N, C-alpha and C positions, 0 to 999 in steps of 0.2 A: 504494500500500500504506500503510495507516494504522499509526500506532505503537501499541504495546501498553502501556497503563498498568501492567498486571500485571508485565510484564517490567522496566519501569523501577523499579517498587516493589521487586521481588526484587533487582535490581542494587543499589539503594540499601541494602537490608538486608545484602547481601553486603559492601558497602563499610564500613558501620558495624560489622559483625561483625569484619572485619579490623582496623579501628581499635581495637575493644575488646580483641582479642587482643594487639595491639601495646601497648596501654595497660597491660595486666597484666604485661607484660615489664619495665616501668619500675619505678623505686623511688621511694618517698616522695612528695614534693610533685609530681614529674613525673607519677606515676601518677594522683594526684588530679585534676590539670588535664587530663590526657588523657581520663580517664573523664568529666569534665565536658564536654569537646568531643564525645564520643560521645553523651552525653545531649542536647546542643544539636543535634547533627546529626539526631537522631530527631524533633525537635519539629515541624518544618515540612515534612518531606519529602513528606507527602501532598499539600500544596498544590503542591509542586514538580513532582509528576507531570504536572500539567496545564500548567504554565508552561514546563517544560524538556524537551528531548529527551534530554539527557545526565544520567544519574543522579548522577554525581559533581558536576555543576554544581548539582543540586537539593540535595545534601547540603551542599556548601560554602555555598550561599545560606542554608540553614537556620542553619548555624553563624554566619555573618556577621550575620544578623538578631539572633540571641541575644547575640552580643558587643556589638552596638550597644545593645540593651536594657540589658545589664549596665553598659555605660559610662554610659548615661543615669542609671541608678539610682545609681551611685556619684557622679556629678556632682551629683545632687539631694541626696544625703546629706551632701555637704560644703558 
């Protein structure tokens, strides 16, 4: 039985939706950072559908890629 990319994509959207709802429950700077994580999570999940069987793994991979890019940008700016 093959895996369904549609169901992985839907599960990733459910995860980011839950993260976004949780972000809005936070206050101030915590909310800003949490919403940034949600945005990061959504950036590469399409690629993750093909590389991962687990939607949470795809979402976390996306966030980690974006954190790495942000770290690199900050390092270059200093």
